C-alpha positions as CSV (number, residue, x, y, z in Angstrom):
1,M,151.5,5.2,67.9
2,K,148.5,6.4,69.8
3,I,148.3,6.9,73.6
4,N,144.6,6.0,73.7
5,V,145.4,2.3,73.1
6,V,146.6,2.2,76.7
7,R,144.3,0.9,79.4
8,Q,145.8,2.1,82.7
9,Y,145.8,-1.1,84.7
10,L,149.2,-0.1,86.0
11,L,150.1,1.9,89.1
12,G,153.7,2.6,90.0
13,I,155.0,-0.6,88.6
14,I,153.1,-3.5,87.0
15,I,149.7,-4.2,88.5
16,V,149.9,-8.0,88.0
17,A,153.2,-8.2,90.0
18,A,151.7,-5.9,92.6
19,I,148.6,-8.1,93.0
20,G,150.8,-11.1,93.4
21,Y,152.7,-9.5,96.2
22,A,149.9,-7.5,97.8
23,G,146.8,-8.9,99.4
24,Y,148.4,-10.4,102.4
25,R,147.4,-9.6,105.9
26,V,149.3,-8.6,109.1
27,G,148.0,-9.0,112.6
28,V,144.7,-10.6,111.8
29,Y,145.4,-14.0,113.2
30,E,148.4,-16.2,113.5
31,T,148.7,-19.2,111.2
32,S,149.4,-22.3,113.3
33,K,153.1,-23.3,113.3
34,Q,152.4,-26.9,114.1
35,Y,152.5,-27.9,110.5
36,S,156.2,-28.3,110.3
37,G,155.8,-31.9,109.4
38,T,158.5,-34.6,109.1
39,E,158.1,-35.4,105.4
40,M,161.2,-34.4,103.5
41,V,161.6,-33.9,99.7
42,D,164.1,-36.2,98.0
43,T,166.5,-33.7,96.4
44,R,168.7,-36.3,94.7
45,V,167.2,-35.6,91.3
46,M,167.9,-31.9,91.7
47,N,171.5,-32.6,92.7
48,D,171.9,-35.0,89.8
49,V,170.7,-32.3,87.4
50,L,173.2,-29.8,88.9
51,I,176.0,-32.3,88.5
52,Q,175.2,-33.0,84.9
53,L,174.9,-29.2,84.1
54,K,178.3,-28.6,85.6
55,K,179.7,-31.5,83.7
56,N,178.2,-31.0,80.3
57,Y,176.7,-27.6,79.8
58,L,178.4,-25.6,77.0
59,K,179.1,-22.5,79.1
60,P,179.9,-23.7,82.6
61,E,180.8,-20.1,83.6
62,D,177.1,-19.2,83.2
63,I,176.0,-21.6,85.9
64,D,175.1,-19.7,89.0
65,S,174.2,-22.1,91.9
66,K,172.3,-19.4,93.7
67,K,170.1,-18.7,90.7
68,L,169.5,-22.4,90.2
69,M,168.5,-22.7,93.9
70,Y,166.0,-19.7,93.5
71,G,164.7,-21.2,90.3
72,A,164.1,-24.5,92.1
73,A,162.2,-22.7,94.9
74,E,160.1,-20.8,92.3
75,G,159.4,-24.1,90.6
76,M,158.2,-25.7,93.8
77,T,155.6,-23.0,94.4
78,A,154.6,-22.9,90.7
79,S,153.8,-26.6,90.7
80,L,150.9,-25.8,93.1
81,G,149.1,-24.0,90.3
82,D,148.4,-21.1,92.6
83,P,149.9,-17.8,91.2
84,Y,149.7,-16.2,94.6
85,T,151.8,-18.8,96.5
86,S,155.1,-17.5,95.3
87,F,158.8,-17.4,96.1
88,F,160.4,-14.0,95.7
89,P,164.2,-13.9,95.2
90,P,165.9,-11.0,97.2
91,V,165.7,-8.4,94.4
92,E,162.0,-8.9,93.7
93,N,161.2,-9.1,97.4
94,A,163.0,-5.8,98.1
95,R,161.2,-4.1,95.2
96,S,157.8,-5.3,96.4
97,K,158.4,-4.2,99.9
98,E,159.5,-0.8,98.7
99,D,156.2,-0.5,96.9
100,L,154.2,-1.2,100.0
101,Q,156.4,1.2,102.0
102,G,155.8,3.9,99.3
103,E,159.4,5.0,99.4
104,F,162.4,4.1,97.2
105,G,165.3,5.6,95.2
106,G,164.2,6.4,91.7
107,V,163.3,9.1,89.2
108,G,159.5,9.3,89.7
109,I,157.7,7.8,86.7
110,Q,155.0,5.2,86.4
111,L,155.7,2.8,83.6
112,G,153.6,0.8,81.2
113,F,153.4,0.0,77.5
114,I,152.0,1.9,74.5
115,D,151.9,-0.3,71.4
116,N,154.2,-2.8,73.1
117,T,156.8,0.0,73.7
118,L,158.0,0.9,77.2
119,A,156.5,4.3,78.0
120,V,155.9,6.8,80.8
121,M,152.3,6.5,82.1
122,T,152.7,9.4,84.5
123,P,155.6,11.5,85.9
124,L,155.1,12.0,89.6
125,K,154.9,15.6,90.7
126,D,158.1,17.3,92.1
127,T,160.3,14.3,91.2
128,P,163.5,14.3,89.0
129,A,161.5,13.1,86.0
130,F,158.8,15.8,86.5
131,K,161.4,18.5,86.9
132,A,163.2,17.4,83.8
133,G,160.1,17.7,81.7
134,I,159.3,14.1,81.2
135,K,155.7,13.7,80.0
136,A,153.0,11.0,80.0
137,G,153.3,9.2,76.7
138,D,157.1,9.6,76.3
139,F,158.6,6.4,75.0
140,I,161.7,5.0,76.8
141,L,163.9,3.4,74.2
142,K,167.1,2.8,76.2
143,I,168.3,2.8,79.8
144,T,171.9,3.6,80.6
145,D,173.6,3.5,84.0
146,E,177.4,4.0,83.6
147,K,178.1,3.3,87.3
148,K,176.5,-0.1,87.0
149,N,177.9,-0.6,83.5
150,I,174.4,-1.0,82.1
151,S,173.3,0.1,78.6
152,K,170.1,-1.7,77.5
153,D,167.6,-1.3,74.8
154,T,164.1,-1.6,76.1
155,S,162.7,-3.6,73.2
156,G,161.1,-6.7,74.7
157,M,161.9,-5.6,78.2
158,K,159.5,-6.4,81.0
159,V,158.2,-3.5,83.1
160,E,159.6,-5.0,86.3
161,D,163.0,-5.3,84.7
162,A,162.9,-1.7,83.6
163,V,161.9,-0.7,87.2
164,D,165.0,-2.5,88.5
165,L,167.2,-0.7,86.1
166,I,165.8,2.8,86.7
167,R,165.6,2.5,90.5
168,G,168.8,3.0,92.5
169,E,170.6,4.8,95.2
170,K,169.8,8.4,95.8
171,G,172.2,10.8,94.1
172,T,173.2,8.5,91.3
173,P,172.5,9.2,87.7
174,V,170.5,7.2,85.1
175,T,170.1,8.2,81.5
176,L,166.9,7.5,79.6
177,T,166.7,7.7,75.8
178,I,163.3,9.3,75.2
179,F,161.2,9.6,72.1
180,R,158.2,12.0,72.0
181,E,155.7,11.8,69.1
182,S,155.8,15.6,68.6
183,E,159.6,15.5,68.1
184,K,161.5,14.2,65.1
185,K,164.2,12.2,66.9
186,S,165.0,10.7,70.2
187,R,167.1,12.4,72.9
188,E,168.9,11.5,76.0
189,V,167.8,12.7,79.4
190,T,170.0,12.2,82.4
191,L,168.2,12.1,85.7
192,V,169.7,12.1,89.2
193,R,167.8,9.6,91.4
194,D,166.2,10.9,94.6
195,V,164.0,9.4,97.3
196,I,160.6,8.9,95.8
197,N,157.6,9.0,98.1
198,V,154.5,7.6,96.4
199,P,151.3,8.5,98.4
200,S,148.9,5.7,98.9
201,T,146.0,8.2,99.3
202,E,145.2,11.4,97.5
203,L,142.5,14.0,97.8
204,E,140.8,16.1,95.0
205,W,137.8,18.4,95.2
206,L,135.0,18.1,92.7
207,D,131.8,20.1,92.0
208,S,133.1,23.4,93.4
209,G,134.4,21.7,96.6
210,K,131.1,20.0,97.4
211,V,132.4,16.5,96.7
212,A,135.7,14.8,97.9
213,L,137.4,12.4,95.5
214,I,139.6,10.2,97.6
215,R,142.0,8.0,95.7
216,V,143.4,5.0,97.6
217,N,146.2,3.6,95.4
218,K,147.2,0.7,97.7
219,F,146.9,-0.5,101.2
220,G,150.5,0.1,102.4
221,E,152.4,1.1,105.5
222,K,151.5,4.8,105.2
223,T,147.9,4.4,104.2
224,L,146.2,4.8,107.6
225,P,148.0,8.0,108.7
226,E,147.5,9.5,105.2
227,W,143.9,8.5,105.2
228,E,143.3,10.0,108.7
229,K,144.8,13.3,107.5
230,I,142.5,13.4,104.5
231,V,139.4,12.5,106.5
232,S,140.2,15.4,108.9
233,E,140.5,17.8,105.9
234,V,137.2,16.4,104.6
235,K,135.4,16.8,107.9
236,N,136.5,20.5,108.1
237,K,134.5,21.2,104.9
238,N,130.8,21.1,104.5
239,I,130.8,18.5,101.7
240,K,127.8,16.6,100.3
241,G,129.4,13.3,99.4
242,I,132.5,11.2,98.7
243,I,133.8,9.3,95.7
244,L,136.2,6.6,96.8
245,D,138.5,5.7,93.9
246,L,139.9,2.2,94.2
247,R,140.8,1.8,90.6
248,N,144.2,0.2,90.0
249,N,144.5,-0.6,93.7
250,P,146.2,-4.0,93.9
251,G,145.5,-4.4,97.6
252,G,148.0,-4.7,100.3
253,Y,147.5,-5.0,104.1
254,L,144.1,-6.5,104.8
255,Q,143.9,-4.6,108.1
256,R,143.9,-1.4,106.1
257,A,140.7,-2.4,104.3
258,I,139.1,-3.1,107.7
259,D,140.3,0.3,108.9
260,L,138.8,2.2,106.0
261,G,135.6,0.2,106.0
262,S,135.2,1.0,109.6
263,E,135.2,4.7,108.7
264,F,131.9,4.3,106.8
265,I,130.2,1.3,108.5
266,A,128.9,1.7,112.0
267,D,129.2,-1.9,113.2
268,G,129.1,-5.5,112.2
269,V,131.0,-7.6,109.7
270,I,133.5,-6.3,107.1
271,V,135.1,-9.5,105.9
272,K,135.3,-13.2,106.7
273,Q,138.5,-15.3,106.4
274,K,138.3,-19.0,106.0
275,D,141.5,-21.1,106.4
276,R,141.9,-24.8,106.5
277,N,140.5,-25.1,110.0
278,R,138.1,-22.3,110.7
279,T,136.3,-19.2,109.6
280,E,137.1,-15.9,111.4
281,V,135.0,-12.8,111.2
282,S,136.6,-9.3,111.1
283,N,134.2,-6.7,112.4
284,V,134.2,-2.9,112.5
285,D,137.0,-2.1,114.9
286,R,137.0,1.7,115.2
287,E,134.6,4.6,115.5
288,G,134.1,5.9,112.0
289,R,134.1,9.6,111.2
290,L,132.2,9.3,107.9
291,I,129.2,7.3,109.0
292,G,126.1,8.3,106.9
293,M,128.1,10.2,104.3
294,P,126.8,9.7,100.8
295,L,129.3,7.5,99.0
296,V,130.1,6.0,95.5
297,V,133.1,3.7,94.9
298,L,135.1,3.5,91.6
299,V,136.5,0.1,90.6
300,N,138.1,-1.5,87.6
301,G,140.1,-4.5,86.5
302,G,143.1,-3.3,88.5
303,S,141.1,-3.3,91.8
304,A,142.1,-6.4,93.6
305,S,142.3,-8.2,97.0
306,A,142.0,-5.7,99.9
307,A,140.5,-3.2,97.5
308,E,137.7,-5.7,96.6
309,I,137.2,-6.5,100.3
310,L,136.5,-2.8,101.0
311,A,134.3,-2.2,97.9
312,G,132.4,-5.4,98.5
313,A,131.8,-4.7,102.1
314,L,130.6,-1.2,101.4
315,R,128.1,-2.4,98.8
316,E,126.8,-5.3,100.9
317,R,126.6,-3.4,104.2
318,L,125.6,0.1,103.0
319,G,124.2,-0.5,99.5
320,T,127.0,1.7,98.1
321,K,127.0,1.8,94.3
322,L,130.1,0.6,92.5
323,V,130.9,2.4,89.3
324,G,133.4,1.5,86.5
325,E,134.5,-1.9,85.4
326,K,134.6,-5.4,86.9
327,S,137.3,-5.9,89.5
328,F,140.2,-8.3,89.3
329,G,138.8,-11.1,91.4
330,K,141.4,-12.1,94.0
331,G,139.8,-13.7,97.0
332,T,142.8,-15.3,98.8
333,V,145.1,-14.2,101.6
334,Q,148.8,-14.7,101.7
335,E,151.2,-14.8,104.6
336,P,154.8,-13.7,104.0
337,E,157.8,-15.5,105.4
338,D,161.1,-13.7,105.1
339,F,164.4,-15.6,104.9
340,S,167.8,-14.6,106.0
341,D,169.2,-14.0,102.5
342,G,166.5,-11.4,101.7
343,S,164.2,-13.8,99.8
344,S,160.7,-14.6,100.9
345,L,157.9,-17.1,100.5
346,H,154.3,-16.0,100.3
347,V,151.8,-18.8,101.0
348,T,148.1,-18.7,100.5
349,I,146.7,-19.5,103.9
350,A,143.1,-18.5,103.6
351,E,140.3,-17.2,101.4
352,W,138.4,-14.1,102.2
353,L,134.6,-13.8,101.9
354,L,132.2,-10.9,101.7
355,P,130.0,-10.2,104.7
356,S,127.3,-12.4,103.0
357,G,129.8,-15.3,102.7
358,K,130.2,-14.9,99.0
359,N,133.6,-15.7,97.5
360,I,134.6,-13.6,94.5
361,H,137.9,-15.3,93.7
362,K,138.4,-15.4,89.9
363,I,134.9,-13.8,89.6
364,G,135.4,-10.2,90.7
365,L,132.9,-7.6,91.6
366,E,130.5,-6.4,88.8
367,P,129.9,-2.7,89.0
368,D,126.3,-1.5,89.6
369,V,127.0,1.2,86.9
370,K,129.2,-0.1,84.2
371,V,131.3,2.5,82.3
372,E,134.6,1.7,80.4
373,F,137.4,4.2,80.7
374,V,137.9,6.2,77.5
375,R,141.0,8.4,77.2
376,D,140.4,11.9,75.8
377,E,143.5,12.8,73.8
378,K,142.4,16.4,73.6
379,N,142.0,16.6,77.4
380,P,144.4,14.0,79.0
381,L,143.1,15.0,82.5
382,A,139.5,14.2,81.6
383,D,138.1,11.0,83.3
384,N,134.7,9.8,82.1
385,Q,134.5,7.3,84.9
386,V,134.9,10.0,87.6
387,D,132.3,12.0,85.7
388,K,129.8,9.1,85.9
389,A,130.6,8.5,89.5
390,L,129.8,12.1,90.3
391,E,126.5,11.8,88.4
392,V,125.6,8.7,90.4
393,L,126.6,10.4,93.7
394,K,124.4,13.4,93.0
395,D,121.5,11.0,92.3
396,E,122.2,9.3,95.6
397,I,122.3,12.6,97.5
398,S,119.0,13.8,95.9
399,G,117.2,10.5,96.6
400,K,118.6,9.3,99.9
401,I,118.8,11.2,103.2
402,V,120.7,8.7,105.3
403,I,122.8,5.7,104.2
404,G,122.4,3.0,106.9
405,A,123.9,-0.4,107.3
406,K,122.0,-3.3,106.0
């Protein structure tokens, strides 16, 4: 099996699930509560089905009324044909919130698939998995948790199910059966879970410290303070430009996209939101510290929602070049409603538009400079898309003195 068959459209957990949960906004404007309505759904059919199941189903002990209720709620939202209007049972809701918070109990690995086999995409630095020598490309064949009485082969397992099994309370052990291509047989690695902090922003220096590569992995609760710390560090150095990496960023809080956009754009529109009654314009809302800084943005098929808002606004307002691959194409906004049992409902309440009014839902953003990611097996740390972005940025620096808003 070859690692280079993997296209890394995964970050932390599975990107599709993240896109489905991310991309909602907080504190932008309140949805009217007047639409409570008086129309009620006739639940007699649902009750009749439950009665017949309890009466006739071969294994009545397998009937879980709560699971049936959650399944019915999921079916209601699925009937709308909108993948982003979704019901999240308590476990899924808790996991998704952990991802936005960037903190959870686990072992510190990003999961994906290599040749349809569950595998480690990246071990996070200074985590239990990293310290135990787990490497990118290691296959996970089995997950065992004796405390939870779990011992499951990963064949056919979904990434989100593996995440649920591997995550857990700090201080508790989980055993992974690992196979590495360079080794002849599999081996068991027992890891003790710890609190895992996944940064939403990361800084790397390129071109002998002349260029800052800022990765924004998601727009979560910690994104703004992490971003401000990075910007302060960047401002303390005499750099020539910035590469903003939004690849595999599934979105998150819409306000964070506005915050980051305001760092580069002096004034005016960043995004428009159109609900069933009106269109609201969100403008620059803070004094940016990177106004006029030469900039290139990296995107790919995992860049969605708030990431596309930021990338699209920077291109339309500043003429910023997008490098990489076409973005995901999620142009709707969801509002979460939490219920007392820990479940939640995310309802599409608006569509977002670029400053020009363009809607990119199901279309995505086409890069100005298209370059597909090619994994270099001889040098796993190599990134041909970053190399191209640096080349484009140098061209921008040499040919443009000031980048101004359009």
